[in-house]
C-alpha positions in Angstrom: -0.8 -6.1 8.3 0.5 -8.7 5.8 4.2 -9.8 6.4 5.4 -8.2 3.1 3.9 -4.8 4.2 5.6 -5.0 7.6 9.0 -5.6 6.0 8.5 -2.7 3.6 7.4 -0.5 6.5 10.4 -1.6 8.6 12.9 -0.9 5.7 11.4 2.5 4.9 11.4 3.5 8.5 15.0 2.5 9.0 16.1 4.5 6.0 14.3 7.6 7.4 15.7 7.0 10.8 19.2 6.7 9.3 18.9 10.0 7.5 17.7 11.7 10.8 20.6 10.2 12.8 23.2 11.3 10.2 21.9 14.8 10.5 21.9 14.7 14.3 25.6 13.6 14.2 26.5 16.4 11.8 24.8 19.1 14.0 24.1 17.6 17.4 21.2 19.9 18.2 19.2 19.7 15.0 18.9 17.4 11.9 19.3 19.0 8.5 16.3 21.1 7.5 15.2 18.9 4.7 14.7 16.0 7.2 13.7 18.0 10.2 10.7 19.6 8.4 7.6 17.8 7.3 4.6 19.0 5.2 1.6 17.9 7.2 -2.0 17.4 6.0 -4.6 16.8 8.7 -7.8 15.1 7.7 -8.6 15.2 4.0 -5.6 14.7 1.6 -6.7 17.9 -0.1 -6.3 19.9 3.1 -3.9 22.9 3.1 -0.5 21.7 4.3 1.1 22.9 7.5 4.8 22.9 8.1 5.9 20.9 11.1 9.2 20.2 12.7 10.0 16.7 13.8 10.8 16.7 17.5 11.0 13.0 18.1 10.5 9.8 16.0 10.2 6.1 16.7 8.9 3.1 14.7 5.5 3.6 16.3 5.1 7.4 15.8 6.4 10.8 16.0 6.1 14.1 17.8 5.7 17.2 15.6 5.8 20.9 16.5 3.4 23.1 14.4 2.7 26.8 14.3 0.0 27.6 17.0 -3.5 28.6 16.2 -4.4 25.5 14.1 -7.2 23.5 15.8 -6.3 19.9 15.3 -8.7 17.2 16.5 -7.5 14.0 18.1 -8.3 11.0 15.9 -7.9 12.7 12.6 -5.8 10.9 9.9 -2.8 12.8 8.7 -0.2 12.5 5.9 3.4 13.7 6.2 5.8 14.3 3.4 9.4 14.6 4.4 11.7 15.8 1.7 15.3 14.7 1.3 18.1 15.8 -0.9 16.1 15.5 -4.1 17.1 11.9 -4.5 14.3 10.4 -2.3 11.5 11.5 0.0 9.3 9.8 2.5 5.5 9.8 2.8 4.1 8.8 6.2 0.5 8.2 7.1 -0.9 8.1 10.6 -3.4 9.2 13.1 -3.3 12.2 15.5 -3.3 10.6 19.0 -2.7 13.7 21.2 -2.5 17.5 20.9 -0.8 20.0 23.2 -1.9 23.4 22.0 -0.6 26.8 23.0 -1.0 30.2 21.4 2.4 30.1 19.6 2.9 26.4 19.1 1.0 23.2 18.8 2.7 19.9 19.5 1.0 16.7 18.2 1.7 13.0 18.6 1.1 10.9 15.5 0.8 7.2 15.5 2.4 5.9 12.3 0.5 3.5 10.1 2.6 3.4 6.9 5.9 4.7 5.5 6.7 4.8 1.8 10.0 5.8 0.1 9.8 7.7 -3.2 12.4 8.8 -5.7 13.0 12.5 -6.4 11.5 15.4 -4.5 8.0 15.6 -2.9 5.3 17.0 -5.2 
């Protein structure tokens, strides 16, 4: 990754992390809904989006809880759109690294590859 891209990634991730931490301080058990939820597309960018809840996040990746019954193969690329307050939103790209699937819930681990910050609301 070129040095400029690494700096952009680091800055975008820190902004996302700051939003999540502010929400966690406001309600110690759950960040605000617009940051706790992500629209997740597994595989093709045109795939139907799933709604996932962010369970844990770090600079390397995140853990997401999705509705059960969705077969998700390990190694698939994925795109996550995390909405904010209408002022900015985050687009993350990564790869599914592990899946823990149960009838009612599927938890996935995503290794992050890029984070972009956009103005406005997610499309």
